[in-house]
C-alpha positions as CSV (number, residue, x, y, z in Angstrom):
1,X,0.0,0.0,0.0
2,X,1.4,3.4,-1.0
3,X,1.7,6.1,1.7
4,X,-0.1,9.3,0.8
5,X,2.3,12.1,-0.2
6,X,2.5,14.7,2.6
7,X,1.1,18.2,1.9
8,X,4.1,20.5,1.6
9,X,2.2,23.8,1.7
10,X,2.3,25.4,5.0
11,X,-0.9,27.4,4.9
12,X,1.0,30.6,5.5
13,X,1.0,33.0,2.6
14,X,3.9,35.3,1.8
15,X,3.1,38.9,1.1
16,X,3.5,40.3,-2.4
17,X,6.6,42.1,-1.3
18,X,8.2,38.9,0.0
19,X,7.3,37.1,-3.3
20,X,8.7,39.9,-5.4
21,X,12.0,39.8,-3.5
22,X,12.6,36.4,-5.0
23,X,12.5,37.7,-8.6
24,X,15.4,38.9,-10.6
25,X,15.3,42.3,-12.5
26,X,14.0,40.8,-15.8
27,X,11.2,39.0,-14.0
28,X,10.2,42.1,-12.1
29,X,10.1,44.1,-15.3
30,X,7.8,41.6,-16.9
31,X,5.6,41.4,-13.8
32,X,5.3,45.1,-13.7
33,X,3.9,45.1,-17.2
34,X,1.6,42.2,-16.6
35,X,0.1,43.9,-13.5
36,X,-1.1,46.7,-15.8
37,X,-3.3,44.0,-17.4
38,X,-4.6,42.5,-14.1
39,X,-2.1,39.7,-13.7
40,X,-0.8,38.8,-10.2
41,X,2.2,36.9,-8.8
42,X,0.4,34.3,-6.7
43,X,3.3,32.0,-5.5
44,X,6.8,30.8,-6.2
45,X,7.3,27.0,-6.6
46,X,10.6,25.8,-5.2
47,X,11.4,22.4,-6.7
48,X,14.4,20.6,-5.0
49,X,17.7,21.3,-6.6
50,X,16.2,23.5,-9.3
51,X,15.7,27.3,-9.7
52,X,12.5,28.8,-8.2
53,X,9.5,29.1,-10.5
54,X,7.3,32.3,-10.1
55,X,3.7,31.6,-11.1
56,X,1.3,34.4,-12.2
57,X,-2.4,34.3,-12.8
58,X,-4.6,36.5,-15.0
59,X,-7.2,38.8,-13.4
60,X,-10.0,36.2,-14.0
61,X,-7.9,33.4,-12.5
62,X,-8.5,31.3,-15.6
63,X,-5.0,31.2,-16.9
64,X,-1.6,30.9,-15.3
65,X,1.9,31.3,-16.6
66,X,5.5,31.2,-15.4
67,X,8.0,34.0,-15.4
68,X,11.2,32.6,-16.8
69,X,14.6,33.7,-15.5
70,X,15.1,35.9,-18.6
71,X,11.8,37.6,-18.0
72,X,9.8,35.9,-20.8
73,X,6.3,34.7,-20.0
74,X,5.8,30.9,-20.4
75,X,2.1,30.3,-20.9
76,X,2.6,26.6,-21.3
77,X,4.7,25.4,-18.4
78,X,5.4,21.7,-18.0
79,X,3.2,21.3,-15.0
80,X,-0.5,21.8,-14.1
81,X,-2.0,23.6,-11.1
82,X,-4.6,21.8,-9.2
83,X,-7.8,23.7,-8.4
84,X,-8.7,24.3,-4.9
């Protein structure tokens, strides 16, 4: 029998300022432009032994994308976000 994977989310949410502090200049520049169109930085994924992945959502919360290290917007990341 497989053990259920433990939930890694802590339930505490970082402020927008704390999340933004994890972005580089190129990502911040892109985020500033996206915010003009209603997008928001919602969280930053931290996969083990890999760079952090900032995730942004559109104003309607229907679409999400990743801010790549070079500041480009990846609207088709290699993972899905569960609803909840």
